[in-house]
N, C-alpha and C positions, 0 to 999 in steps of 0.2 A: 592245677591252674587253668587247665580247659572248662572243668566245671563251674570256676569263679566266671569264667568269662561268660559263658551259658547264663548263669544268673544274673550277671550286670547286665545283660545286653536284654532279658526278658521282658525289660518295660520298653523298650524301643518299641514303636508302633509302624504298622508295614506304610504308612504313607507320610513318614517322617516326623511326625509330631510326638514323639515319644522321649523318653530319656534313656540315660544320662547324655549320649551323644550326640540325639536328633539324627539318628541311623536310619536310613528308608531302604525298602524292599531287600533285594539280595544283598546290599551292604552289611544287614543282618546278619549272622551265623544262622545256617538252618534250624542246628539244635535249639537255639534260643527262638526262634518264631514257633517252633514246635514247642517247646515249653511255656511259652505266652499261651497258646491254645490251651494245653492241658491244665497250666496254671488257672487260668481264669474259668474254665468252666468247673474245676472243684474248688475256686473260690466261690460260685454263684450256688453250686447245690451242696453248700455244706452252712448250716445253721450258722448263725454270727450273733453275738449279742446284742445288735441293732436292727437285725432282719432275719426274716426265716428264711430258709434253704429254697431257690426255683425247683422246679422240678425239672426232668431231663430233659424234656421238650423246649419248656422257655428257654434252659440253659444253651441247648442244640439251636434255635431259633437266635439267640440273642449272638452266637458267634459267627453266624450266618449272615445277619443284620451289620456286623461290623468287620465281615469277610472284606479286604482290600483297603480297609482305611486300618483300624487299629489289628488286625489279625490279616498273615499270609493266607490267600485265597486256597491256594493250595493243603496248606496245614488243614484247614476248616473242611475242606473238600474230602482229604483222609480221614479225619477224624470224627466229626458227625455222625457217618453211617456206623461207625464201632460203639454210639453212644448205646445203640439198641442191645448191646449185649452186656451194658452195665445194670440194667433191670432187674431186681430183683423179684422174685415171685413164680406163679405156674405162669 
């Protein structure tokens, strides 16, 4: 049940403009706010049939640009520094 609630709420936006319930800020469960950041990063950095993947830096910049509107700014602030660990290679 908890996992389903997280998935259901991960399209809510921090500013209240998301769906399905139009929740805003702290009314969105913290795990859903974190999942929204991680899911968006994954979507941006994965090739899709309709577009090539963004670089890690581009995706991190987009998360930061949308912090406070689409994403919880605290979740973005915690996640973006971890992006450096995702780099492959020397």
